[in-house]
N, C-alpha and C positions, 0 to 999 in steps of 0.2 A: 541661328547657325546652329548645326547638327550636331556633338563631340562626336560620332562615329570617327573613329581613326587620328580625328585632334587631338593635341598636346593641349593637359589642360593640369595650371600650376595653379593648386590650394592651397594660402597662404591658412596659420591654426588649424590645421590638418589630421592635429595628435587627438582630438576629442569636438566629444558638437556637433552644433555644426557643421564646423567643418568636416568633419568625418564623415558624414550626413552623406553630405556632400558631394563630398573624394570616391565612396559607393557608391553613388547613384550615375557618376558620369564615368567609376568604373564600368561599373549593367548595361549601361548608352555606348561604348564602346571602345571610351577616350581610355591615351595612356595618360594617368598622372602623373604627376608629382607632388610629393605630400613632403610641407614646409611647418616646422614648429619647433618649437628648442626642443623639446624633450625627441631625442633620437628610438629611444625604446621602445616609446609608445610607438613613433611614426614605424618603424618597422614590425608594430606587429599590424598594424592596422594594414603595412605591407603585403606582410605574410596574405592577413585572412582576404588581399583585396585579387590574390594569384592566386590564394585556395579557391577560390567562387569562377574561375576563368580570367578577371581581367589582369592590365598593366597597368605597373606603382612604379617607383622610382622615389625615396628617401632621401631627401636634401637636409636639414637639418640645420637650421640659424634663432640669432635672436634678434628678430627684426626690432629690438630696442636700439642696438648696437647696430650704428649703421655702418662700420666694418664690417662686420658677421653679413650683413645683408648683402654688398656690395662682393665676398668673395662665395657666398650663396646662387646669386642675381651667375657671377661667373663660373659659376661649379658648371651651373641648371643651359648653361646658353653649350661650352665645349662637349658636353656630355650625349644631351639631347637639344638641341637647338634651343627657338623661340617659344615659349607658345602661340600655339594658335585663340586660348581659354587663360586668363588670368581673374583666379576669385582670391579679394585683399578682402577677406574675414579676419582673420586674426584680432582680437581687441583686445584689452583693459580696462580696467580700473572701476574705483569702489563709486557708489550712492554714498555722497558724503554731501552733507552741508560745507559752504568752502572757509567761515570756520574752524570745523575741522579735516581740510588739508591741507595740510602739508604745500606747500613750493615742488618741491622732488615729487611725491603721487601727479600733481597737476602735473607735470612739467611729463612722466610717466606715461597720462591719462592720451598727449600731444605725442604721443612719439610712435604709441601705437593704439590707435589706428591709424590716425590723418596720416603721420611721418613714414610712418610702414610703407603704405597704399605708395604714399609717395616715390618713394624706393624703389619697390620695388619696379612700381608699374614708368619709372624711368629708365632706368633699365632696361629693360625690352622695348620704351620705344619707341625709339631711331627708329630697330627694327619692323618692329611693324607698318609704323612708317612706307620705309621705304619699299616695304611687300603690300601695302594696300588690305591686310584682311587683319583682324583679332575683334578678342570681345572679350570684353573688360568689364566685371562688375565689383561693387564694393559691395558689403552689406553692415545695414547700421541698423539702429531699433529709430526707432516712430523722437525718440531723443533732437533728431537730426532736425526736423519736423518742428517738436512742440514742446517747454519745459515745466519740470515737477518740480516740488523745494527737495531743498538740502541733494543735491546729482549738481553741483552748480560748471566743476567742471570731468564734470562724463559728460553734459550737455556740448557743455563749447566746445569740443573733443569730436562728438560728432557730428556739429554742423561745419567744423569745418570741414569733416572727408565729406558731406553730401554741396558743401560749395566746390571740396576738389573734384565732386563726382560731375557735377553740372555744368562746371566749366571745362571739361578737357571733354562730353561730350558736344558743344560746341564747336572746339579748337579740332576733331582730329575729327569728324561727319565729313567732309568734304576730303577724307583721304580713306576715308573705307573702310574704315575703325567705327567699332558699337558699343557704349558705353552707356550700362545698366546698375541702379542703386538699387538694392534689393532692403527691405524697411521690415523687421518681422520683431511683433509684441515679445513677453515673456515667453521665452522658452526652454525647455529642460535640459540644461548644461550643467557639467562640472563645475560652470563659473559662480552660481551663488555658494558651492562648497570654498572658494579660495576670492571670495570678495563677502567677507563677514560682513551685515547691518546694511547690509543690501538692496534683498529682499522684504524686509519692513516698511519703507518709502519708496519701491513703485508705487507708482498710482491700480488702484484696486479696479474690472471692469470688464476681467480679458479674461478669459480660459490659454491657462502657460500651450502651447503650440510643444509641439512634440519634433526632435532634432530632422526625423524623416518630413514632414510637413516643409519646416526651414528650409530642407536642401529640393524639395520641394516647388517652391518658392525660386529657388537658384535660377535650378533646371527648367524654368517657365519664361523666366528673365531670356536666359543662354538660350531658347529654341527657337523662344516666340518674337527676338530683339524688342525686347520691352524698355522704355527707359526708363517707370520705373516699376517696379511690385510692391500689394502694401500685403499683409499677413494679420493680423486678420482683414477681410478686408472692409474693415469699416473704417481703419484706418484713410481709407483713400478719401472716406469723407466729412472725417475727422481733421486730415492739413487739409481740403477746400474751405473749408469751415476756417482755418487757421489762420488762411488766407484772404479771405471776405473783411474776419476779427481778429484780427492776430490778438494775442492774450486772453482768448473766448475758447482755449483746451487750458488756461493752465491753471495746474494745480497746485494750489499750499496751505 
């Protein structure tokens, strides 16, 4: 789907991958709807997009709160309509061993990204199906395909997001909708500052991505209508290897 003239909603748009993706969509001519908890940060991003000649609007929401998510989706529909492009990018969760993860923290990791992606998608899905058009993108990490030590709850949440994306793709394909999963390796974002101790548990061997490179992968999924996009590209080989010999990529 070409973004020019389209309405595109991006969650987690106040910083990092979401912010970079929102800017890329705006440069490509989309009318971008910015969603995240921080209204101040969203407003700054919105102003900068407008200053560069793009179109954007701010819709603050805590996507871990079902009621607030529903309120935001209703506001989007009332003020802007139903998105043509939906980027489920918001994520949360530290890389921790199971014994160091509280049940409440594990629940938060399921709430965002998985339940948030489900709720936002579900809010607009009936209209997309009736319209018979739309592109939904879920942004995830390699944890959707492979496992490593000291990230138990994080891995479970990301694999739930992959399952949602793959199942939804099959469900909506005959209705004219497209679903992409974008799998991104370590990316230099504020995530690491907000989740202390996580970087120490990241599997080694790959250079970190920039947020612009991550956004370019999301744009490739949209414009090229790709089912899956992996960055670094070597991840595609590793995930195929994991499918043939489950557990071979595990890092313990």
